[in-house]
matplotlib code that plots the C-alpha trace (Angstrom):
import matplotlib.pyplot as plt

x = [0.0, 1.5, 2.7, 0.3, -2.7, -1.5, -1.2, -4.7, -6.1, -4.5, -5.9, -9.4, -9.1, -8.1, -11.1, -13.3, -11.7, -10.3, -7.4, -4.4, -6.2, -8.9, -6.2, -4.4, -5.7, -3.6, -0.3, 2.2, 3.8, 3.3, 6.5, 7.0, 10.4, 11.1, 9.5, 6.8, 5.9, 6.6, 8.9, 9.6, 7.4, 6.1, 2.6, 2.6, 3.1, -0.2, -2.5, -0.1, 0.2, -3.6, -3.7, -1.0, -3.0, -5.7, -3.3, -3.6, -0.1, 3.3, 4.3, 8.0, 9.3, 12.5, 12.9, 13.6, 15.2, 11.9, 11.7, 15.1, 14.3, 13.5, 16.1, 13.5, 14.1, 14.7, 11.3, 9.7, 11.3, 10.1, 6.6, 6.7, 8.1, 5.6, 2.9, 4.2, 5.9, 9.4, 11.8, 14.8, 18.0, 20.9, 18.7, 16.7, 13.3, 12.4, 9.1, 8.2, 11.7, 11.8, 14.3, 14.2, 17.2, 17.1, 18.8, 18.2, 18.7, 21.9, 23.3, 26.6, 26.1, 27.2, 30.0, 31.9, 29.4, 30.1, 31.5, 34.9, 36.7, 38.7, 38.9, 37.3, 36.8, 33.0, 33.0, 35.1, 32.7, 29.7, 31.2, 32.3, 28.7, 27.4, 30.0, 29.0, 25.3, 26.3, 28.3, 25.4, 23.2, 25.8, 26.1, 22.3, 22.1, 24.8, 22.7, 19.7, 19.3, 16.7, 16.8, 18.5, 17.4, 19.9]
y = [0.0, 3.4, 5.5, 8.3, 6.0, 4.3, 7.7, 8.7, 5.5, 5.9, 9.4, 8.1, 5.2, 7.7, 9.9, 6.9, 5.9, 2.7, 1.2, -0.7, -3.9, -3.4, -3.3, -6.4, -8.6, -6.4, -6.5, -9.3, -7.4, -4.1, -2.2, 0.8, 2.3, 4.2, 6.7, 4.4, 6.8, 10.4, 10.1, 6.3, 5.9, 2.4, 3.7, 5.3, 1.8, 0.2, 1.9, 1.1, -2.5, -2.7, -1.4, -3.8, -6.7, -6.0, -6.1, -9.6, -9.8, -9.9, -6.5, -5.5, -2.4, -0.5, 1.8, 5.5, 8.3, 9.2, 5.6, 6.1, 9.4, 8.2, 5.4, 2.7, 1.1, -2.4, -2.3, -1.1, -4.0, -6.5, -5.2, -5.2, -8.7, -10.0, -8.7, -10.9, -8.2, -8.5, -5.8, -5.3, -4.0, -5.5, -8.5, -9.7, -11.1, -13.0, -13.7, -15.2, -14.5, -10.9, -10.0, -7.1, -5.9, -3.0, -1.1, 2.2, 5.3, 7.2, 10.4, 10.7, 11.9, 10.6, 11.2, 14.5, 15.5, 12.4, 13.0, 11.5, 10.3, 13.5, 16.2, 16.3, 13.1, 13.7, 13.9, 10.7, 8.8, 10.0, 9.0, 5.6, 5.0, 5.7, 3.4, 0.7, 1.0, 0.9, -2.3, -3.8, -3.2, -4.6, -7.8, -8.2, -7.7, -10.3, -12.9, -12.5, -15.5, -14.2, -14.1, -11.1, -9.2, -9.3]
z = [0.0, -0.9, 2.0, 1.4, 1.3, 4.5, 6.2, 5.1, 6.3, 9.7, 10.0, 9.1, 11.6, 14.3, 13.5, 13.8, 17.2, 16.0, 18.1, 16.8, 17.9, 15.3, 12.7, 14.0, 11.1, 8.8, 10.7, 11.5, 14.4, 16.3, 16.9, 19.3, 18.8, 22.0, 24.4, 25.6, 28.4, 29.3, 32.4, 32.7, 35.8, 36.4, 37.1, 33.6, 32.1, 33.2, 30.7, 27.9, 28.9, 29.0, 25.4, 24.3, 25.8, 23.1, 20.2, 18.7, 17.1, 18.8, 20.3, 20.1, 21.9, 22.4, 25.3, 24.6, 26.5, 28.2, 29.5, 31.2, 32.8, 36.3, 36.3, 36.6, 33.3, 34.9, 36.6, 33.3, 31.4, 34.0, 33.7, 29.9, 29.6, 32.2, 29.8, 27.1, 25.1, 23.6, 24.6, 22.3, 24.0, 22.1, 21.3, 18.4, 17.4, 14.3, 12.7, 9.3, 7.9, 9.1, 11.8, 14.3, 16.3, 18.7, 21.5, 23.2, 21.1, 21.7, 20.3, 18.7, 15.1, 11.7, 9.3, 9.8, 12.5, 14.7, 18.1, 18.8, 21.9, 22.3, 24.9, 28.3, 30.3, 30.3, 26.5, 26.3, 28.6, 26.7, 23.3, 24.7, 25.9, 22.4, 20.9, 23.4, 22.3, 18.6, 19.2, 21.1, 18.1, 15.7, 17.7, 17.8, 14.0, 13.5, 15.3, 12.9, 10.7, 8.2, 4.4, 2.9, -0.2, -3.0]

ax = plt.figure().add_subplot(projection="3d")
ax.plot(x, y, z, "-o")
ax.set_aspect("equal")
plt.show()
């Protein structure tokens, strides 16, 4: 389905009050790529988990920076996993020949705009953390055993 048509359909569904669960027959997975909640508080997670429970396809999530804000990400992950949801953080999920790899988002830039391990210790630590996250994603992607397009 062309992208514009998909967008228009999503807008129409929203106007009609349809939830993702009403569209589940048309999806193989439901992916939420970060910022599940505003401040990463466990009590914020309950309504979302209730909504996910109505989705009739596998749900895959990646935590975003908002989910780390209150430093309760481990508790959030336990809640999410207990709800039968796959959390990607340096890990993978495969379904019907399609692979998913994920990790928390992290800044650092690309190409000439990329930060380097140079200068103040705080910058060096920050850049190393970004590199560690990139390596985590690279490892996860190397574990995928799905067909590749030529």
